C-alpha positions in Angstrom: 10.6 -24.4 -82.0 7.5 -25.6 -84.2 5.1 -24.7 -81.3 6.9 -21.5 -80.7 6.3 -20.5 -83.7 2.5 -21.1 -83.6 2.0 -19.4 -80.6 4.1 -16.2 -81.7 1.8 -16.6 -85.3 -1.5 -17.4 -82.7 -0.2 -14.1 -81.0 0.1 -11.8 -83.7 -3.0 -13.1 -85.0 -4.9 -11.9 -82.2 -3.4 -8.5 -81.8 -4.5 -8.7 -85.3 -8.4 -9.5 -84.5 -8.3 -7.2 -81.5 -7.1 -4.0 -83.4 -9.7 -5.3 -86.2 -12.4 -5.4 -84.1 -11.8 -2.1 -82.1 -11.6 -0.3 -85.6 -14.5 -1.3 -87.2 -16.5 -0.2 -84.1 -14.6 2.9 -84.1 -15.6 3.8 -87.9 -18.9 2.4 -87.3 -19.9 3.6 -84.2 -18.6 7.1 -85.8 -16.6 7.9 -82.5 -14.0 10.2 -84.6 -16.8 12.8 -83.9 -17.5 12.1 -80.4 -16.3 14.2 -77.4 -12.9 13.7 -76.1 -14.3 11.8 -72.9 -16.0 9.0 -75.4 -12.2 8.9 -77.5 -10.1 8.4 -74.2 -12.4 5.9 -72.6 -12.0 3.8 -76.4 -8.8 4.4 -76.5 -8.3 3.5 -73.0 -10.5 0.3 -73.2 -8.9 -0.7 -76.6 -4.8 -0.2 -75.1 -6.2 -2.8 -72.0 -7.8 -5.2 -74.0 -4.6 -5.3 -76.2 -2.5 -5.6 -73.4 -4.5 -8.7 -72.1 -4.1 -10.3 -75.3 -0.4 -9.8 -75.3 0.3 -10.9 -72.1 -1.5 -14.0 -72.7 0.0 -14.7 -75.4 3.7 -14.2 -74.4 2.8 -16.4 -71.2 1.8 -19.0 -74.0 4.9 -18.3 -75.7 7.1 -18.4 -72.7 5.2 -21.7 -71.4 6.1 -23.6 -74.5 9.8 -22.3 -74.8 10.5 -23.5 -71.5 8.7 -27.1 -71.4 10.8 -27.9 -74.6 13.8 -30.2 -74.0 17.3 -28.8 -75.7 
């Protein structure tokens, strides 16, 4: 169970890191003053990257859970 907790913690930290990077890009790049199309593309990219990180993290959690013996 300790390994599962570590993988879940990694997943949370990875999502927070992605959010921090995209938030910094949003603020430094002044995307709030950009066109609507730019905002939509930025939001879609942010969502896709977060989705990729979550899918990878959940796959790791699942593989650890099923490898453990009761």
